[in-house]
C-alpha positions in Angstrom: -51.4 46.7 -48.7 -51.0 43.2 -49.4 -47.0 44.0 -49.5 -47.0 46.5 -46.1 -49.2 43.1 -44.3 -46.6 40.4 -46.0 -43.6 42.6 -44.3 -45.2 43.0 -40.9 -46.5 39.2 -40.8 -42.4 38.2 -41.5 -41.1 40.9 -38.8 -43.7 39.3 -36.6 -42.4 35.8 -37.0 -38.8 36.8 -36.9 -39.4 38.4 -33.3 -41.3 35.4 -31.9 -38.6 33.1 -33.4 -35.9 35.3 -31.7 -37.9 35.3 -28.4 -38.4 31.5 -28.3 -34.8 30.8 -29.1 -33.4 33.0 -26.7 -34.7 30.9 -23.3 -33.2 27.8 -25.1 -29.8 29.7 -25.1 -29.7 30.4 -21.3 -31.2 26.6 -20.1 -28.8 25.0 -18.0 -27.2 21.9 -19.0 -28.3 18.6 -18.2 -25.3 16.2 -19.2 -21.4 17.0 -18.9 -18.4 14.8 -20.5 -15.1 15.3 -19.3 -11.6 14.0 -21.3 -8.5 14.5 -19.7 -5.0 13.7 -20.0 -3.4 13.5 -16.6 -0.4 12.2 -14.2 -0.1 10.1 -11.1 2.5 10.7 -8.7 2.3 8.1 -6.1 5.3 6.2 -5.8 5.0 2.5 -4.4 7.0 -0.4 -3.6 5.9 -3.9 -3.5 8.6 -6.5 -1.8 7.8 -10.0 -1.6 10.3 -13.0 0.2 10.0 -16.9 0.6 12.1 -19.7 1.8 13.0 -23.2 1.1 15.0 -26.4 2.1 17.4 -27.8 0.1 20.7 -30.1 1.1 19.9 -29.4 4.7 20.2 -25.7 4.3 17.6 -22.2 3.9 17.6 -21.0 0.6 15.5 -18.2 -0.3 13.8 -16.1 -2.9 13.2 -12.0 -3.2 11.0 -9.8 -5.4 11.2 -6.2 -5.0 9.5 -3.7 -7.7 9.0 0.3 -7.4 6.3 1.7 -9.4 6.7 5.6 -9.8 4.8 8.3 -11.2 3.5 8.4 -14.8 0.8 9.3 -17.5 -2.6 8.1 -17.5 -6.0 9.2 -19.2 -9.2 9.9 -17.4 -12.8 10.4 -18.6 -16.0 10.8 -17.1 -19.7 11.8 -17.7 -22.7 12.9 -15.3 -25.9 14.5 -14.9 -27.3 17.9 -13.4 -29.5 17.2 -10.7 -29.9 20.3 -9.8 -28.5 23.7 -11.2 -25.4 23.4 -9.2 -25.4 19.8 -8.3 -24.3 16.8 -10.3 -23.9 13.0 -9.8 -21.7 11.3 -12.2 -18.6 8.6 -12.8 -15.1 9.0 -13.8 -12.8 6.2 -15.1 -8.9 6.3 -15.1 -6.3 4.3 -16.6 -2.7 4.0 -15.1 -0.2 1.7 -16.6 3.8 1.3 -15.9 6.1 -1.2 -16.9 9.5 -0.3 -14.7 11.8 -3.1 -14.0 11.5 -5.0 -10.9 14.5 -7.3 -9.1 14.0 -10.8 -8.3 16.9 -13.3 -6.9 17.0 -17.0 -6.1 19.9 -17.7 -3.5 20.4 -21.7 -3.3 22.3 -23.7 -1.2 25.5 -25.4 -2.9 25.4 -29.4 -2.6 28.9 -29.4 -1.7 30.2 -26.6 0.4 28.1 -25.6 3.7 27.0 -22.4 4.0 28.1 -21.4 0.4 24.8 -19.9 -1.9 24.5 -19.7 -5.7 22.6 -16.6 -6.0 20.4 -16.2 -10.0 19.1 -12.7 -10.3 17.3 -10.8 -13.1 15.6 -7.6 -13.4 12.9 -8.1 -15.9 10.1 -5.0 -16.6 6.9 -6.2 -15.2 3.8 -4.1 -16.1 1.4 -2.9 -13.5 -2.2 -1.6 -14.3 -4.6 0.4 -12.4 -8.4 1.0 -13.6 -10.2 3.2 -11.4 -13.9 3.9 -11.4 -14.5 6.8 -9.2 -18.4 7.5 -8.2 -18.8 11.4 -7.8 -21.3 13.8 -6.0 -20.3 17.3 -7.5 -21.0 20.6 -6.7 -20.4 23.7 -8.7 -19.2 27.2 -7.7 -19.7 29.6 -10.9 -16.9 32.3 -11.1 -18.5 34.1 -13.9 -20.3 33.5 -16.6 -18.1 31.3 -18.4 -15.8 30.0 -15.5 -16.5 27.7 -12.6 -15.1 25.4 -9.7 -16.1 22.1 -9.3 -16.0 20.3 -5.7 -16.3 16.7 -6.0 -15.6 13.5 -4.2 -17.2 10.2 -3.4 -16.3 6.1 -3.4 -13.3 4.6 -5.6 -13.3 1.1 -7.0 -9.8 0.4 -8.6 -8.9 -3.1 -10.5 -5.3 -3.8 -10.3 -3.3 -6.1 -12.8 0.0 -6.7 -11.7 3.1 -9.0 -13.1 4.8 -10.5 -10.1 8.1 -12.4 -10.3 8.9 -15.3 -8.4 11.6 -17.9 -7.7 11.0 -21.8 -7.7 13.3 -25.3 -7.8 12.6 -27.4 -10.8 14.4 -30.8 -10.5 16.6 -28.9 -7.9 17.4 -25.9 -10.7 16.5 -22.3 -9.8 14.2 -20.8 -12.4 12.3 -17.3 -12.2 8.9 -17.4 -13.3 6.8 -14.5 -14.0 2.6 -14.3 -12.9 -0.2 -11.8 -13.7 -2.0 -11.1 -10.5 -5.2 -9.2 -10.4 -7.4 -7.9 -7.4 -9.6 -5.1 -6.4 -9.5 -2.2 -3.8 -12.1 -0.2 -2.2 -11.4 3.4 -1.6 -12.5 7.1 -1.5 -11.4 10.1 -3.4 -12.0 13.9 -3.4 -10.9 16.7 -5.7 -11.2 20.2 -7.5 -12.1 21.0 -10.9 -11.5 24.3 -12.7 -13.5 24.6 -15.6 -13.5 27.7 -18.6 -16.1 27.5 -21.3 -15.2 29.1 -24.6 -19.1 28.3 -25.7 -21.7 27.3 -24.0 -21.2 23.6 -25.0 -17.5 23.3 -25.3 -14.5 24.3 -23.0 -11.4 23.1 -21.3 -10.2 22.6 -17.7 -7.9 21.4 -15.3 -8.5 19.0 -12.3 -6.9 17.7 -9.2 -7.7 14.7 -7.4 -6.3 12.2 -4.4 -7.4 8.6 -4.3 -6.8 6.4 -1.5 -7.0 2.8 -2.0 -5.4 -0.8 -1.1 -5.5 -4.1 -3.1 -5.1 -7.2 -1.6 -3.0 -10.0 -4.3 -2.3 -13.4 -4.3 1.4 -12.4 -3.8 1.5 -9.5 -2.0 -1.0 -7.9 0.2 -1.9 -3.9 1.0 -0.7 -2.7 -2.5 -1.5 1.2 -2.6 -3.1 2.3 -5.6 -3.8 5.6 -6.7 -2.8 8.7 -4.9 -2.5 12.5 -6.2 -3.5 12.5 -9.7 -4.1 15.9 -11.8 -4.3 16.6 -15.3 -6.2 18.9 -18.4 -8.9 18.3 -21.0 -12.1 19.2 -22.7 -15.2 19.9 -20.9 -18.5 19.5 -23.3 -22.3 19.9 -22.0 -25.4 18.8 -23.3 -28.6 20.4 -23.1 
């Protein structure tokens, strides 16, 4: 009799444990984390120029650099305020170091309207650090897949090397200066996620960021643009 009673108690305990665990498995996640490797496709050219007087003539300096597409890293996290609504922030980092073109045209001290041109093609670094605050709405496709529509403001911190020409004791020289500035804009995009387990999955996203940054040596530098990539999707309860 005691043995039978022990079996009944054990079976009841296992049943209650299973019943308590079942709701926990169906609870909606509270926090998400996304980690991506992505690319940025926007191409932007910065051109600057200046003039100076020497030997009764006007000389000039010019700078030009085109920064094209390249890889970027993107990660973000957020909180589900409702089952299908979340607020969060994503951070993106884009860095390129393409060759630039800089030249100094110096008037000749003897021959009028004759110039000596000093030119160089240094590789100059540009880094865009984007912070994207987003409001997201989730549309379930099935019990494992979902589409997320998101949008919000973006803040982009730009660090860019700019080359310039100058005259030192009448001798032309080329100098490189790192200039920084912050631009405010907006973004919007879509994310498709597939969860292999309730906590872990993968996804792809597309996003468009629009912002401009004013630097001391160049105004209205466009940053961001069309971005897209893939990565890991993590959910926490």
